[in-house]
N, C-alpha and C positions, 0 to 999 in steps of 0.2 A: 228357343231357349227356355228352360224351366228353372225357376229359382225356388228352392225349398228352405223354409226356416222352421226350426222347432225351438220353443221356449219352455224351460222348466222352472217352476217355482219350487225351491228346495228348502227344507228345514234341516238345519245342521245342529242336532241336539247336543252333541258333545263339545261344542265350541265354547270356550270361556273368554275368548278375546278375538279381536279382528285378525290377529296373527294366525290363530288356529283356523279361522274361517278361510283366510286367503290361501293357506297351505292346501286345504281340501279343494277349493275352487280352482287354484292353479294346476293342481294335479289332474283334475277332470279336463280342464281346457287343453293341457298338454297332451293327454292321452287321446282325446278326440281328434286333435290336429294330426298327431303322429300316425294313428291307426287308419283314419278315414280321409285325411287331407281336406278337412273342412275348416271353416273359420268359426271360432268360438270366443265368446266374450261374456263377462258379467255385465248385465244391462240394467239392473236395479238393486236397491238395498245394499249399496256398498258400505254403509256405515252401521249396518245391523250385524250383530254377532252370530245369530243363529238362523238367519234368513238370507237367501240369495236367489237371484233370477239369472239363469244361464241360458244364453241363446247360441244356436249353432246354425250355420247356413251353408248351402251347397248349390252350385250352378252346374247344369249339364244340359245336353240336347235331348235326353230321353227321360220322360216322366218316371218310368219304372225304376231307372237307376237312382234318381233322386229319392224316391220312396224307399228303396232298399238301403241306401246310405243313411237316411234319417232314421230308419228302423233299427239299424245296427247301432247308431249313436244312442238311441233311446235305450236299447238293451244294455249298453255300457254304463249309462247313468243309473239305470235301475240296479245294476250289480254293485254299485258303490255302497258299502255298508255304512259309511259315515254320513250319507245324505239320503233323506227321505223325500220323495217327490210328492209335493202337495197337489200341483196341477201340471199339466203338460198340454201345449197347444201347438199344432202343426199347421202351416199354411204353404200352399203351392201356387205359383203364378207363372 
């Protein structure tokens, strides 16, 4: 069994309130789950307007499959124009 997790630190420059931030984060979480059947959650900075930490996890029997899914998730987050990735960290176990 292989468990893969990717965590992104995001800067959300256009947000003027927590409501704006939550709209963007919820949209990302929903798209990640719907397209790739992964678990996604905001894991830090819940009270910051323009900062978020989003984590995504996947479990599979094949390491290559986990890497492919996490890579596709990373591309989706990179394509979000309202969120700028500050850092990204991936771990596999």
